[in-house]
C-alpha beads as a LAMMPS data file, in Angstrom:
LAMMPS data file: protein, C-alpha beads

144 atoms
143 bonds

1 atom types
1 bond types

-500.0 500.0 xlo xhi
-500.0 500.0 ylo yhi
-500.0 500.0 zlo zhi

Masses

1 110.0

Atoms # bond

1 1 1 -10.838 11.127 17.782
2 1 1 -11.150 13.601 14.965
3 1 1 -10.986 12.076 11.503
4 1 1 -7.085 12.392 9.980
5 1 1 -6.375 12.638 6.453
6 1 1 -3.071 12.873 5.209
7 1 1 -1.547 12.460 1.495
8 1 1 1.863 11.717 0.126
9 1 1 3.106 11.560 -3.121
10 1 1 4.937 8.701 -4.837
11 1 1 7.046 9.216 -7.654
12 1 1 8.169 6.372 -10.069
13 1 1 11.413 4.634 -10.077
14 1 1 12.610 7.139 -6.948
15 1 1 13.821 4.358 -4.769
16 1 1 15.744 7.025 -2.868
17 1 1 12.520 8.470 -1.393
18 1 1 10.937 5.034 -1.660
19 1 1 8.710 4.093 1.732
20 1 1 8.762 7.610 3.175
21 1 1 4.999 7.741 2.999
22 1 1 4.726 4.559 4.831
23 1 1 7.060 5.686 7.535
24 1 1 4.901 8.878 8.139
25 1 1 1.881 6.634 8.095
26 1 1 3.197 4.429 10.888
27 1 1 4.319 7.644 12.952
28 1 1 0.814 8.938 12.362
29 1 1 -0.852 5.975 13.735
30 1 1 1.503 5.538 16.649
31 1 1 1.036 9.137 17.571
32 1 1 -2.806 8.312 18.125
33 1 1 -2.006 5.387 20.517
34 1 1 -3.607 2.662 18.548
35 1 1 -2.757 -0.892 18.831
36 1 1 0.414 -2.176 18.026
37 1 1 -0.661 -4.913 15.518
38 1 1 -2.824 -2.796 13.761
39 1 1 0.071 -0.062 13.166
40 1 1 2.156 -3.262 11.888
41 1 1 -0.472 -4.311 9.500
42 1 1 -1.157 -1.151 8.079
43 1 1 2.387 -0.382 7.770
44 1 1 3.024 -3.306 6.025
45 1 1 0.378 -2.252 3.311
46 1 1 1.092 1.053 2.865
47 1 1 5.163 -0.105 2.519
48 1 1 4.107 -2.943 0.027
49 1 1 1.655 -0.450 -1.886
50 1 1 4.206 2.370 -2.152
51 1 1 6.996 0.090 -3.544
52 1 1 4.416 -1.122 -6.157
53 1 1 4.069 2.364 -7.375
54 1 1 7.679 3.300 -7.334
55 1 1 8.361 -0.037 -9.522
56 1 1 5.122 -0.438 -11.342
57 1 1 3.497 2.789 -11.598
58 1 1 3.437 6.100 -13.033
59 1 1 3.496 8.987 -10.355
60 1 1 1.110 8.003 -7.272
61 1 1 -0.712 9.305 -3.999
62 1 1 -0.584 7.232 -0.979
63 1 1 -3.516 8.665 1.451
64 1 1 -4.447 7.780 5.122
65 1 1 -7.856 8.206 6.501
66 1 1 -8.302 7.529 10.258
67 1 1 -11.570 7.873 12.297
68 1 1 -13.193 6.108 15.112
69 1 1 -14.148 2.830 13.138
70 1 1 -11.141 2.363 11.327
71 1 1 -8.251 2.872 9.087
72 1 1 -8.612 3.533 5.230
73 1 1 -5.000 3.635 3.128
74 1 1 -5.610 4.621 -0.878
75 1 1 -3.154 4.626 -3.076
76 1 1 -3.802 5.569 -6.759
77 1 1 -1.192 5.870 -9.664
78 1 1 -1.288 6.445 -13.315
79 1 1 1.020 4.067 -13.973
80 1 1 0.149 1.061 -16.836
81 1 1 -2.473 -0.591 -14.437
82 1 1 -2.626 -4.578 -13.609
83 1 1 -2.701 -6.745 -16.625
84 1 1 -3.978 -9.562 -14.774
85 1 1 -5.369 -8.597 -10.770
86 1 1 -6.174 -12.638 -10.106
87 1 1 -2.311 -13.661 -11.135
88 1 1 -1.082 -10.378 -9.485
89 1 1 -2.862 -11.686 -6.265
90 1 1 -0.460 -15.193 -6.174
91 1 1 2.094 -15.463 -4.100
92 1 1 5.515 -15.237 -6.351
93 1 1 4.143 -14.067 -9.587
94 1 1 5.787 -11.023 -10.618
95 1 1 6.113 -8.657 -13.589
96 1 1 9.490 -6.646 -11.971
97 1 1 12.103 -5.798 -14.095
98 1 1 15.043 -7.862 -13.555
99 1 1 16.867 -4.657 -12.284
100 1 1 14.484 -4.542 -9.476
101 1 1 14.807 -8.279 -8.658
102 1 1 18.546 -7.793 -8.229
103 1 1 17.856 -4.917 -5.975
104 1 1 15.655 -7.214 -4.047
105 1 1 12.484 -5.859 -4.781
106 1 1 9.566 -7.418 -6.991
107 1 1 9.250 -10.989 -5.329
108 1 1 5.765 -11.192 -5.926
109 1 1 4.635 -10.735 -2.466
110 1 1 3.307 -6.877 -2.499
111 1 1 -0.622 -7.599 -3.037
112 1 1 -0.594 -11.204 -1.386
113 1 1 0.985 -9.119 1.820
114 1 1 -1.484 -6.732 1.259
115 1 1 -4.348 -8.898 1.543
116 1 1 -3.107 -11.083 4.260
117 1 1 -2.278 -7.901 6.271
118 1 1 -5.385 -5.988 5.794
119 1 1 -9.086 -6.701 6.801
120 1 1 -10.551 -5.673 3.180
121 1 1 -8.850 -4.831 -0.129
122 1 1 -10.486 -3.605 -3.348
123 1 1 -8.306 -3.180 -6.582
124 1 1 -9.533 -1.211 -9.451
125 1 1 -7.300 -1.086 -12.523
126 1 1 -7.570 -0.207 -16.128
127 1 1 -4.975 -0.784 -18.626
128 1 1 -3.029 2.588 -19.429
129 1 1 -4.993 4.412 -17.072
130 1 1 -3.688 3.116 -13.687
131 1 1 -4.597 1.636 -10.295
132 1 1 -6.331 2.351 -7.443
133 1 1 -6.425 0.464 -4.330
134 1 1 -8.627 0.930 -0.880
135 1 1 -7.167 -1.166 2.068
136 1 1 -9.176 -1.065 5.155
137 1 1 -8.446 -1.825 8.843
138 1 1 -11.348 -2.149 11.011
139 1 1 -10.193 -0.870 14.671
140 1 1 -11.780 -2.864 17.285
141 1 1 -10.772 -4.356 20.712
142 1 1 -9.511 -7.893 19.689
143 1 1 -6.047 -8.620 18.345
144 1 1 -5.362 -9.297 14.688

Bonds

1 1 1 2
2 1 2 3
3 1 3 4
4 1 4 5
5 1 5 6
6 1 6 7
7 1 7 8
8 1 8 9
9 1 9 10
10 1 10 11
11 1 11 12
12 1 12 13
13 1 13 14
14 1 14 15
15 1 15 16
16 1 16 17
17 1 17 18
18 1 18 19
19 1 19 20
20 1 20 21
21 1 21 22
22 1 22 23
23 1 23 24
24 1 24 25
25 1 25 26
26 1 26 27
27 1 27 28
28 1 28 29
29 1 29 30
30 1 30 31
31 1 31 32
32 1 32 33
33 1 33 34
34 1 34 35
35 1 35 36
36 1 36 37
37 1 37 38
38 1 38 39
39 1 39 40
40 1 40 41
41 1 41 42
42 1 42 43
43 1 43 44
44 1 44 45
45 1 45 46
46 1 46 47
47 1 47 48
48 1 48 49
49 1 49 50
50 1 50 51
51 1 51 52
52 1 52 53
53 1 53 54
54 1 54 55
55 1 55 56
56 1 56 57
57 1 57 58
58 1 58 59
59 1 59 60
60 1 60 61
61 1 61 62
62 1 62 63
63 1 63 64
64 1 64 65
65 1 65 66
66 1 66 67
67 1 67 68
68 1 68 69
69 1 69 70
70 1 70 71
71 1 71 72
72 1 72 73
73 1 73 74
74 1 74 75
75 1 75 76
76 1 76 77
77 1 77 78
78 1 78 79
79 1 79 80
80 1 80 81
81 1 81 82
82 1 82 83
83 1 83 84
84 1 84 85
85 1 85 86
86 1 86 87
87 1 87 88
88 1 88 89
89 1 89 90
90 1 90 91
91 1 91 92
92 1 92 93
93 1 93 94
94 1 94 95
95 1 95 96
96 1 96 97
97 1 97 98
98 1 98 99
99 1 99 100
100 1 100 101
101 1 101 102
102 1 102 103
103 1 103 104
104 1 104 105
105 1 105 106
106 1 106 107
107 1 107 108
108 1 108 109
109 1 109 110
110 1 110 111
111 1 111 112
112 1 112 113
113 1 113 114
114 1 114 115
115 1 115 116
116 1 116 117
117 1 117 118
118 1 118 119
119 1 119 120
120 1 120 121
121 1 121 122
122 1 122 123
123 1 123 124
124 1 124 125
125 1 125 126
126 1 126 127
127 1 127 128
128 1 128 129
129 1 129 130
130 1 130 131
131 1 131 132
132 1 132 133
133 1 133 134
134 1 134 135
135 1 135 136
136 1 136 137
137 1 137 138
138 1 138 139
139 1 139 140
140 1 140 141
141 1 141 142
142 1 142 143
143 1 143 144
């Protein structure tokens, strides 16, 4: 397989187009003939991270890198950053605005779902500078 690289723009507070990047990632992975379990996990992580940028970040980029060894999803934004990464990793912890919760988002499951569905997650965040996630999935023969 030749290495594949795609990138998708994420706009802050753009709920109309939110999720489009993760749908494109899912379709790309399907077209490569990867196993459905890794496609499902990668799609969940792409969607959760994309929605985090829409709600909390500024403008952002969702990137997909695929080669023979695995899948990497990178997410960058220029938002306010994550104040306390350890708290943000706890199920149910959320700093989402009430408006987003009323819309059905902001339940505090974004980062925990990303950790649960990936093989590796690295989170870099700086106050007023933004957040950068590297989410990895290893392609192998075993089920997830």
